[in-house]
C-alpha positions as CSV (number, residue, x, y, z in Angstrom):
1,X,0.0,-0.1,-0.1
2,X,1.7,3.2,-1.1
3,X,0.6,5.3,2.0
4,X,2.5,2.9,4.2
5,X,5.9,4.6,3.0
6,X,4.6,8.0,4.2
7,X,3.9,7.1,7.9
8,X,6.5,7.8,10.4
9,X,8.1,4.5,11.3
10,X,8.4,3.2,14.7
11,X,11.4,1.0,15.2
12,X,10.1,-2.2,16.9
13,X,12.5,-3.1,19.9
14,X,12.1,-6.6,20.6
15,X,13.0,-6.6,24.3
16,X,15.3,-9.4,25.4
17,X,13.4,-10.5,28.6
18,X,14.5,-14.0,28.9
19,X,17.0,-14.6,31.5
20,X,18.4,-18.2,31.9
21,X,19.0,-19.4,35.2
22,X,21.5,-22.5,35.7
23,X,20.7,-24.1,38.9
24,X,23.2,-26.9,38.9
25,X,25.9,-26.9,41.6
26,X,23.9,-24.2,43.8
27,X,24.5,-24.7,47.5
28,X,24.4,-22.6,50.7
29,X,27.8,-21.4,49.8
30,X,26.6,-20.3,46.3
31,X,23.4,-18.3,46.8
32,X,21.2,-17.4,43.8
33,X,21.3,-13.7,43.1
34,X,18.2,-11.8,43.9
35,X,18.3,-10.2,40.5
36,X,16.9,-13.6,39.3
37,X,14.5,-14.5,42.1
38,X,13.3,-11.2,43.9
39,X,12.5,-8.4,41.5
40,X,9.9,-6.2,39.7
41,X,9.3,-5.9,36.1
42,X,7.5,-2.8,35.2
43,X,7.2,-0.4,32.2
44,X,8.3,2.9,33.5
45,X,9.1,6.4,32.2
46,X,12.9,7.4,32.2
47,X,13.0,11.0,33.6
48,X,16.6,11.6,33.1
49,X,19.7,11.7,35.3
50,X,20.6,13.6,38.3
51,X,23.7,13.7,40.4
52,X,22.9,10.2,41.9
53,X,21.9,8.4,38.7
54,X,19.0,7.6,36.5
55,X,15.5,8.6,37.7
56,X,12.4,6.7,36.7
57,X,8.6,7.1,37.3
58,X,6.4,4.1,37.9
59,X,2.7,4.7,37.5
60,X,0.3,2.2,39.0
61,X,-2.3,0.3,37.1
62,X,-5.2,2.6,36.2
63,X,-5.1,5.6,38.4
64,X,-3.4,4.3,41.3
65,X,-0.7,6.9,41.7
66,X,3.0,7.0,41.1
67,X,6.4,6.4,42.6
68,X,9.6,8.0,41.6
69,X,12.6,5.4,41.4
70,X,16.0,6.6,42.1
71,X,19.0,4.4,40.9
72,X,22.8,4.7,40.6
73,X,23.0,3.8,36.9
74,X,23.6,6.1,33.9
75,X,21.5,5.2,30.8
76,X,21.7,8.6,29.4
77,X,23.7,7.3,26.2
78,X,20.9,4.8,25.4
79,X,17.6,6.6,26.4
80,X,16.1,10.2,26.4
81,X,14.0,11.7,29.1
82,X,10.3,10.8,28.6
83,X,11.2,7.4,27.0
84,X,9.3,4.4,28.2
85,X,11.5,1.5,29.1
86,X,11.0,-2.0,30.6
87,X,12.6,-2.2,33.9
88,X,13.8,-5.0,36.0
89,X,14.9,-4.0,39.4
90,X,14.7,-4.6,43.2
91,X,14.9,-2.4,46.5
92,X,12.6,-0.2,48.2
93,X,8.9,-0.9,47.0
94,X,6.5,2.1,47.6
95,X,3.0,1.9,46.9
96,X,2.3,5.4,46.0
97,X,4.0,8.8,46.5
98,X,7.5,9.5,47.4
99,X,10.8,8.2,46.3
100,X,12.3,4.8,46.6
101,X,15.9,3.8,46.0
102,X,16.3,0.8,43.6
103,X,18.9,-1.6,42.2
104,X,18.7,-1.9,38.4
105,X,19.1,-5.5,37.0
106,X,18.2,-4.8,33.4
107,X,16.7,-1.8,31.4
108,X,15.4,-2.6,27.9
109,X,14.1,-0.3,25.3
110,X,10.6,-0.9,24.1
111,X,8.3,0.7,21.5
112,X,7.7,4.1,23.2
113,X,5.3,6.4,21.2
114,X,2.3,8.6,21.2
115,X,-1.2,7.8,20.0
116,X,-1.4,8.6,16.2
117,X,-4.5,9.5,14.2
118,X,-5.8,8.6,10.8
119,X,-5.0,11.1,8.2
120,X,-5.0,12.1,4.6
121,X,-8.5,10.5,4.1
122,X,-7.1,6.9,4.7
123,X,-9.6,4.8,6.4
124,X,-8.5,2.8,9.3
125,X,-9.4,-0.3,7.7
126,X,-6.6,0.3,5.1
127,X,-3.9,0.3,7.7
128,X,-2.0,-3.1,7.9
129,X,-2.8,-5.1,11.2
130,X,-0.7,-8.3,11.2
131,X,-1.5,-10.7,13.8
132,X,0.0,-10.7,17.3
133,X,-0.1,-13.1,20.2
134,X,-1.5,-10.9,23.2
135,X,-0.1,-11.5,26.5
136,X,-1.5,-8.4,28.3
137,X,-3.1,-5.1,27.6
138,X,-3.4,-2.6,30.5
139,X,-3.5,1.1,31.4
140,X,-1.2,3.0,33.7
141,X,-2.4,6.6,34.0
142,X,-2.4,8.1,30.6
143,X,-0.5,5.2,29.0
144,X,-1.9,2.1,27.4
145,X,0.6,-0.6,27.7
146,X,1.2,-3.7,25.4
147,X,3.0,-7.1,25.9
148,X,2.6,-9.5,23.1
149,X,4.6,-11.9,21.0
150,X,5.3,-10.9,17.3
151,X,7.0,-12.8,14.5
152,X,10.7,-12.1,14.2
153,X,11.8,-11.1,10.7
154,X,15.2,-9.5,11.3
155,X,14.1,-6.2,9.7
156,X,12.5,-3.0,10.8
157,X,8.7,-3.0,11.0
158,X,5.8,-0.7,12.1
159,X,4.0,-0.9,15.4
160,X,1.8,2.0,16.3
161,X,-1.5,2.8,18.1
162,X,-3.7,4.7,15.8
163,X,-6.9,6.4,16.7
164,X,-9.7,6.6,14.0
165,X,-10.0,10.5,13.5
166,X,-13.7,10.2,13.1
167,X,-14.1,9.1,16.7
168,X,-11.8,11.3,18.6
169,X,-14.5,13.7,19.7
170,X,-17.1,10.7,20.6
171,X,-17.5,9.3,23.9
172,X,-15.8,6.3,22.8
173,X,-12.4,6.6,21.0
174,X,-11.6,3.7,18.7
175,X,-7.8,3.0,18.7
176,X,-6.2,0.2,16.6
177,X,-2.9,-1.6,17.0
178,X,-1.3,-1.1,13.7
179,X,1.3,-3.8,12.8
180,X,3.1,-3.9,9.5
181,X,5.9,-6.3,8.8
182,X,6.7,-4.4,5.6
183,X,6.6,-7.4,3.4
184,X,9.0,-9.4,5.4
185,X,8.2,-13.2,6.2
186,X,8.0,-13.9,9.8
187,X,9.8,-16.9,11.4
188,X,9.5,-17.6,15.2
189,X,7.7,-15.6,17.8
190,X,9.3,-13.1,20.2
191,X,8.4,-11.1,23.1
192,X,7.5,-7.5,22.6
193,X,6.6,-4.7,24.8
194,X,5.1,-1.3,23.9
195,X,3.7,1.7,25.6
196,X,1.6,4.5,24.1
197,X,0.7,7.9,25.5
198,X,-2.9,8.5,25.0
199,X,-3.4,11.7,27.1
200,X,-4.4,13.8,24.0
201,X,-7.8,11.9,23.9
202,X,-8.0,10.6,27.5
203,X,-8.0,14.2,28.7
204,X,-10.9,15.3,26.6
205,X,-14.1,15.9,28.6
206,X,-16.1,14.1,25.7
207,X,-14.0,11.0,26.3
208,X,-15.5,8.3,28.3
209,X,-13.9,5.2,26.9
210,X,-10.7,4.4,25.0
211,X,-11.4,1.3,23.0
212,X,-8.3,-0.7,21.7
213,X,-8.8,-2.9,18.8
214,X,-6.2,-5.6,18.3
215,X,-5.9,-8.7,15.8
216,X,-4.9,-11.2,18.2
217,X,-4.4,-14.9,17.9
218,X,-4.4,-15.8,21.5
219,X,-8.0,-14.6,22.2
220,X,-9.2,-14.7,18.6
221,X,-12.8,-14.2,19.9
222,X,-12.1,-11.0,21.4
223,X,-11.4,-8.0,19.0
224,X,-11.2,-5.0,21.5
225,X,-10.7,-4.0,24.9
226,X,-12.3,-1.0,26.6
227,X,-10.6,1.4,29.2
228,X,-13.2,3.4,30.8
229,X,-12.7,6.5,33.0
230,X,-13.4,5.4,36.7
231,X,-14.7,9.0,37.8
232,X,-17.3,9.1,35.1
C-alpha cells in the first residue's frame, strides 16, 4: 500500500527479556542472586539523570498513583527523558508517592510512542494489522501498555496505536494496534513490549472510553478491549 511509506515508522525493539538461570551446583555457599529471584518487572518512564544516577517514574495500574525510582545507573547514552522502558529492578518498593531507591538489574528499550490518528483520508481499515499473540493489555495513568509476541523478521517493522479520527470527539475513541511487517516473512515468535501515551484523547471531557482493537491470535474471539474513565 503506497501510503505505508509516508508514515513515520516506529522501530520495533524486541525486548530481550528471557533470562536463563542455571541451577546446577547451587548450595548454601553459592546463593542465587536476587536479580533472578526477587525483582519487579515494570514499564516505567525514564525521567533523566541527576547527581545520583537515573530517575524513573512508575505509575500504578489505572489511576493508582506514581512512585519515583532513584537508581545509581547512567543510561543517558541509550535513552532520552520521557522514553518508556522495561525495567527489572529490586530495592525499596513503595505503593504510592515519595521516592524509593532501587537496584537496576536490566533496562530494555521498548516501543515508546504517542497515539497517532488516521490522516490524509485513509480509512482505518486500510492500515495493516498483522496478527500478534496478546499477553497483556493494560493502562497506567495516561499510557496504554502492550505485552505480546510478534513474528521475528530480522528487519524493521511498524508498530503503532492509531485512533480513528472520526471517533476522537466521541464518547468512545476507537484505537487500533497497527502492525506492519513491511513485506517481510515472519519466522519464530518473540516477546514485544510497547507503551503509548494517550493523554491527548484521555483528557478530553467528551472521552468516556478508549477502545483498543487488536488482531490477536491468542484470544481470537475478542477483537477489542475497553478502558473506561473511573470517575465518570
